[in-house]
N, C-alpha and C positions, 0 to 999 in steps of 0.2 A: 436374455433380454425379454422384457415383457411389455405389452402395450399393443393397441390395435391400430396404430397410425399407419398410413400408407407412406411409401417413400416420398420425400419432398422433392420438388423440381430442382432444388439446388440452391446454393448460396446466392443471394442477390435477387432471387425470384420475388416478384411482388406478392405481398401478403398483407392482410389486415387482421383485425381482431386481437385476441389476447396474446400475451407473450407465450411462446412455445418453449417448454422446459424439459430437459432430460435429467432425471434424478439417478445418481449413481451412488450406491451404498450397499455394503455386504449384509446389512441387517434387513431381514425379511419383514420385520415389524415396521421398520422405518419406511421401507419401500411400499408397504401396504397402506400405512396411515397418512403419510404426508401428502400424497396426491389428492386425496379427498379434501384435505384442509385447503390446499392451494386452489383446487378447482372451485371451491365455494368463494374464494377471493378473486376469481376472475383470471386465474393463471391456468393455461392448458398444459397438462403433463402429457407429452407425446409418447413417452415410454419410460421404463425404469431399467437399470442395469445393476447386476450384482457385483461387478468388479471392473477393473480398468480395461481388460480385454474386451468385455462386452460393450463398454463405453466407446472405445475406439470404433468398433463396428457400427454402433448405433448412430454416432455422429456422422459417419460417412453415408449412412443410408437415409437418415431423417433430417439432417441439417437443422437442428433445433436453434432457437434464437439465443439460448444460454444453457450452460451445463451447470447443475448444482451437484458437486461431487465430494465425497468423503476423501480424506487424505490417506487413511490407513485401511488398506483392503488386501485380500489375498490375490495371488497370481500376478497382478499388476497394480501397484499402488498409485496414489494420486499424482505423484511426481512423474513417474514413467508414462502414465496415461496422458498427462498434460503434454509431455514432450512429444508424444506420437500424434496427438490430436492437433497440436499447434503446428507441427511440421507438415501434416497431410491435409487436414480439413480445418483450418483455423476457425474458432468460435469462442465467444466470451465464456470464461470459466470462473465460477464462484466456488471456492474450496471451503470445506468445513473440517473442523478438527474437534474431536471429543475431548472433554476435560479430564477423563480418567487416565490419559497417557499424554498429558499436555506437552511436556518438554520435548519428547521425541517427535510428536506429531507437528508441533509448531515449527521445528527446524525443517521437517520435511515439507510442510506447506510453504514456508518462506523460500525454500529452494525452488518450488514449483512456480513461484512468482517470477523467478529468473527465466523460466521457460515459457512465459506468456500468460499464465493465469493472472486474473485481474485483481482478485480480492480474497482475503482469508478471514473467515468468521468462525466463532464458536458454533459447534453443531447444535441446532435447535433441539430443545428438550420437548418432546411431543406432549408431555403432561403439562408443560408450562406455556405452550404455544397459544396464549390468549390473544386478544385483539391487538395489544401493543406490539408484542413480539412478531405476530403474523404480519402486521402492517409494515414493520421494518424489513422483514424478509422479502415480502412482495415488492416493496419499494426498491430494494437492492436488485432483485431479479429484473425488474422493469428498467432500472437505470442502466445496468450492465448490458442488457439485451441490445441497447442502441449504440454500444461502443464499437467502433470499427477496429478490427484486429488484423494482424499480419502474420505471415508464416514465420515460424522459428525453426531454422534448419537443424538444430541440435537433435531433434527427435528422429531425423532420418537415419541417424547412425545407431543401429541397434547395440545395446550394451551387451558385453559378454556375459554368459550365465553366472560367473562368479561375482559380478557386480550387480546383477539385477535385483538381488535380495537386500542390497545394502546401499540403496540409492540416496540415503541421507548422509552418507559419510563423505566429508570433504576435508582435506587437510588444511591446517592454518597456513596462511601466507608466511613465507620467510621474509621478514622485514628487518631492516637495520634498527638498532636501538637509537632512539631520537630523544634528545633533551628537550623537554617542553617547558618554556619559560612563561611567566605571566603575560597574558595577551593585552596588547595595547589596541588591537583592532578586534572586532567581533562581527560575525555573520549570523543573523537570525533567519531561520528557515521555518516555513509553515507548510504543512501538507496534510492531506486527508485521503480520500479514495484514490487508489493507485499510488499513494505516497511511498510505501516501502520500496517498491521497485525504482521509483524516481530518485529516492534518497540513495539507493545503492549506486545508481548510475552517476549521480552528482558526486558522491564521496570517492568513487573510484577514479574520478578525474582530478583529484587533488593529491598532492604529494604528502608524505609523512611529515615533512617540515613545513607544512602550510603555515604561513605567518600570521594566523589569526585563530581565534576560537570560534566554534560554531555552537549555537544553541538551537535545538530543534523541537518544534511542537508538531507531533504527528498524531492525528486522531486515530486511535486504535483501541481495541479491547485491552483492558488492563492485564488480562491473562497472557497476552502476547508480547508485552513490552520487554521482558527480559530476553526472550528469544530473539526479538528484533535487534536488541543491542548486541547480543552474541553473534548473530548473523552478520551484521554490519562490521563488527570488529574483525571477524574472520576474513571477510571478503574485500575489505578496503585497506588502504595504507594507513589510515588514521587510527588514533586511539578513540574508541567509542565507549561511553559510560552512561549509566543512568544518573541523571543529575541529583546531587544531594543538597541539603540546606546549607546556606552560607558558604558555598563552595567557590574557591578561586577559579578564574578562567585562565586556561593555559593554551598556548599555541598548539596546533596540530591535534586538537582534541575536539570531538563532537559530543555535546551533552544532550541526551534525550530527556525532555521534560517528562516526569512520571505522570501517569494518568491519575486524575482526581486531585491534582495540585496545580495551582496557578504559578507558573514559572515566570519570574521577572528578574531583571538585573538591576541591582541597587546603585546608588551614587558611588559606593565604594567599589563598584565593578565586581560584585560577587552575585552568585545566583541566590535568589530568595524564593522559597517555596511556600506559597500561601494556602491556607485552608479556605474552603468555601464551596459553594455549589454554583454550577453554571446557570445563567439566566435562561429563560425559556428560549429554545432555539439556539442557545450558545454552546460553548464547549469548555471543558476543563481537563487539560490546560487550554488556554486561549491564545491563539496567535496574535490577536489584537493587543492583548495585555503584554505579551512578550515584546513585540516590536515597539509599542509605545514606550515601554521602559528603556529600550535601547536608544530611542530618540532622546530621552532625558539624560541617560548615563553616558552615552558615547557620542551623540550628535552626528556630525559629519564623519566620525571615525567608525561608524557602523555601516553595515550593508544589509539590506532586507531582501529576502527571496520568498515568493509565494509560488508554490508548486500545485500540481493537480489536486483537485478535491471539489466536493459539492458544497454549495453554500457561499458565504462571503467572509468567512473568518480570515483575518489578515489584511483586508483591504484598508480599514481605518488606520491600523497601526503602520502599514506601509506608507500611507499618505503622510502620517506624522513624521516618519523617518525622512521622506523626501523633502518635506518642508524644513527639516533640521539640517539639510545639506548633504544627506547620505545618498549613496548610490542605491537604487532600487531596481529589481527585476521581477518580471512575472513570466512563468512558463507559457509558451504559445499554445494555441488551440490544437494544432496538428499533433504535437508530441504529448499532450495531456490525455489521460484516461477520461477524466471529467473536467471540462473547462468551465468550472463554476467559480471557484475562489480566484483563480488568475483573472478571469473575465471581470469579476467584481472590482479587482484592483485596477485593471486597465480602465474600466468605465469611470472609476473615481479619480482618475488622473494621478494615481499613486505610483505607477510603474514608469521609471525612466526609460527602461528598455523592455521589450517583449521578445523573448528568445526561445528557440528550440532547446530542449533539455540538454542536448549534447554541447551547446555553446555556453551554458551557464557557468560551468567550472572554469573554462578559459577566461570568461569575463571577470570572474572573481579574482583570478590570478593577475589579470591585467590591472584591475583597480588597486590591488594591493602591492603591485610592483614598486 
């Protein structure tokens, strides 16, 4: 561990000034170059660590506001480091994954979200970290630094040596074969920051014979979407797929809208993927466009859900659904990583109910009974 910081008085101690960040990466070049870039942008780097073992010790000693950590590292990878940090000294964690080993690293990073990490991003390329990319990274660090986190007990149980080097290996669920028929009901779900973990919790609460289709808009880097689909498919009872053009909707299936395409549902009740670019401050795919299309195609036979995320995507579409007679729900502030999108929906009068994440799946089942 490197850095000249003194031990912090502890979590919850009053402090002002810039966000205090711990950088964890096995690349000496990255550990050397990134702090200077962040410091110029007003972020204080309290220390750097070369692997997960050093990270666990540094968090306990320095109590940073947020940890920026690589997923793939020697000795202790980002998954195991996240487990131990969140079990012993919980702190917001922003994970990075390099693009040269994307498939394995994304799977590992998504597993770490189950253990309490808040977000997964592509590892910044120092040669391309110009103003736009730097502003996004600094904004994410500042945003996550203010997120309250809780202890995750999983990391208190040390993995046996034979499993420590294979922390990304998880068997597929043994699930019964289910016949999926054309869906007469549909649930539209919109999520952003903190969404992958929220989606996992939501879908795990639904049975394999869920009597509706789900269409999901999740704001995420395009490089992660196939890993997200694979992760949700493995860890939930539902069939999870990346939505295709002109695709029928079937019960018990969750369709993830591909990044860079506007996913809507047509009057024939099929998925339509439109080309185009998001407007300034908008998203592609767009939660508003998805939910608005459901209001037209399904009306009162649709359900709208807005989960954790920054901004206001989904609020307008959820309002149109509610006006069409559909049930609508927004995640509550306590269970949201970022209560931005759900708050916008609540303030617009679009949410029929505001529920903790754990109560949304039961509400869906009740409405569809």
